[in-house]
N, C-alpha and C positions, 0 to 999 in steps of 0.2 A: 504494500500500500504506500502511496505517496502522500504524506501528511500535508504537503504544501499545495495550497489552492492556486496561488499566483504570486507574482512579485511586483512590488511597487518601489521604484527608486532603489533597487537592490535589497529591499527588505522582504523577507519571506513572510507571506500571509498564510497561516495554516488553516486547514479546514476546521480544526477544533475551535479556533476563535471565531471563524465565520459562522459556524453552526450555533455556537453559544450566543453570539450577538443576534442572530436571526431569531432564536428562541425568545430572547428578551423582548425584541421588537414585537413579535407576534403576540406574546403574552400580554404586553402592555396594551396593544390595540384591542384585544379581546376584553380586558378589564374595563377599558374606557367605554366600549360598546355596552357592557353590562351595566355600568354606572348610569349611562343615558337611559337604558331601559327601565330602571327602577327609580329614576329621578334623583340620583345622588350626584352631588357636586363633583364634576370630573377633575377639578383642580386638586382635590384631596388625593385622588388616585395618582395624578402626575407627581405630586409631592412625595407620596409614599414610594413610588417607583424610583424617584431620584435619590431617596435616602436608602431604600432597601437593596437596590441592585449592588452598589459598592459595598454595603455592609455584608451582603450575602457572599460576594466574591472574596472579601477579606476573611469572613468566617469560614468559608469552605477551604480556603488555602491554609489558614492557621490550623484548622482541625486536622487537615491532612499532614501538614508539616510536623505537628506535635506527635502524631502516631508514627511518622517516618523520620524522626529527628536524626537518626543515625546516618541517613543519606544526605542530610543538609548541614550537619554540625561543622563539617570541615570545609564547606564551601557555601557560605551564607548567601552569596549573591544568587544562587540557584533558587532561593525561596521566592524570588520575584519572577521566575521564568514560568509563569502559569500557562503560556501558550503551548508548552510541552505536555500539558495535562497536570493532574494532581490536585483536583478539586473534590472535596468530600461533600456530598449533597447534604448530609446531616449537619455539617458545620454551616453550610449555606442557609439551611432552614432556620437554624438557631440565630444566625446573624441577622437575617431578614425579619424574623419575629421580634427580636429585641429592638431593632430600629423602628418597627411599626408600632410597638407598644409605647415607646418613648414619644414618637410623633403624635399618636392619638391622644395620649395623656396631655401633652402640651396644648394640642388643639381642642381638647375636650370633646372629642367625637368617639363613637363606638369603635373599638378595635375589632370586634367580631363582625360588624357590618362590612368593614373594609376587607377583613380576612375572608369572609364569605364571597365577596366580589372577586377577590384575587385567587382563590383556591383553584378554580378550573384553569386559570392562566398558569399557575405554578406547575400543575401536573402536566399540562401540555408542553410547557417549556422543558420539563424533565424528559418527556418522551422524545422531543426533538433533540435535546442536548446529548442523549445517549449515543447519537450517531457521530458525535465528536470523538467518543471513545473508539468507535469503529475505525475511523481514519487514523487514530493514534495507535491502533492495535493494542488496546488495553481493556480492562474490565471483561476479560474473556474467562471461559471456564476450563474444565479439565479436558483431556484428550477424548476424541470420538473417532469412530470408524469412518472410512470413506463412504460407506453405504449410508450412514446416518447423515453426514454433511451434504450428501447429494440431494437430499430433500429440499435444500435451500437454493435460492438463485445463485447463479455462477459467481456474481460479484461478492456475495457473502462467503462462498466457498474459498475464493481467492484471499479474501481478507482474513479468514480464520485459519489459513495455512501459515502457522507461525513456527519458525525454526524446523520446518519439515514435518510438523504434526498438526493435524486438524483439531480445532478446539470448539467447545460449546460456545455458540454466539450468545452469551448471557446478556450482552448489551442489548441484543434484539429482543430477548425474552422480556427484559424489564421495560424496554421501549413499548412493546405491544401491550403489556399490562398497563402501563401509564396511559396509553391512548384509550384503553377500555375504561379506566377510572375516569378519565376526562369526559367520556360520553355519559357515564353514569352520573357524574356531578352536574353536567349540563341539564340532564333530565330532572335530577332531584332538586336542584336549586329553585325550581319553580313550584315545588310542592312542600318545601321545608317550612315547618311551623315555628321553629325556634332559631333565633339569631345565634350564629356560631356553629350550628350543626353541619353546614356545608364544609366549613373549615376542618372540623374534627373528623368528618367522614373522609375527607381527603387524606388526613394524617393516618387514619386507620387503614384505609384501602391501600394506600401506597406502601405502608409498613408491612402489610401482609404479603404483598408481592415481593418486596425487597427481602423479607425474611427468608423466603424459599429460594429466590434466585441467588442470594448471598452464599447459600450452602454449596452452590456449584462453582463459584469463582475461585480462582487460584491466587488472586492478588489482594485478598481481604486485609484490612487493617485489623491488627490483633490487640486484644487486651488480655495479656497473659496467655492462657490456652484457648480463649474464646474469641470468636469473630465479633468485632466491635459492632458491626452493622446489625447483626442478629440480636444482640443484647439491647441496643438502643431502639430497634424496631419494636421489640416486645414491650419495652418500657413506654414507648409512644402510644402503642395500642391501648395499654392499660390506663394511662393518664388521659387519653382522649375519651375513652368510655366513661371514666370518672367525671371528666369535664362536661360531657353531655348530660349525665345524670344530674349534676349540679344545676346546669342551665334549666333543665326541665322542672326540677324541684322549685327553683326560684320563680320561674314563670307561673307554675301552678299556684304557688303561694301568693304571688302578687295579684293573680286573677281572682 
């Protein structure tokens, strides 16, 4: 795979960056469309995007670097080389959520209203962003047979032939799951009775998919003997269910 999309003035522009940037733009446009549909001020969405995107990138990179510190401790400048990959989605989610909470508190608006608007955009962006991993030939799984990989399109087969061995296209599994979650959220958001439920459902469904896909990957960030992503996915699922129960209880009490 050639990770370079094109060159500008001698600078290599990688597919990873192109795809991530495209995912951000598409997600922002979708969130703006949803805010118009429900009559919510679009300026709040634009502000949140401007704060959350850099916070998400910083959070995703710091999260990854912390778990892979041994690869960066002797060459700190590589910490900033994000175009080569190395963004952990859980760190990105944490960074974006923290920035959004701070912003909504300062502006005295509902965090969950904005989170519900942005949740489909987030999962769609993740679905698109996984293809950046494909061009970087990362986030793949264990070895598979030629018969197995032959079920996929030719370009997937070529991309998953790594060091002479065919690999599980786990980036594709997660991307397809994320697209499915996106469709479900788009349907559910028109039926949701409680503010915050769309956001929590996003966290739950994404984490379920990530939990199972992570078990196939060979590049997992580790926390001792355990795969970090599996642990945090399980924690997110439990915390999200707890959050939904609290929202429902408060709504019922107030009614």
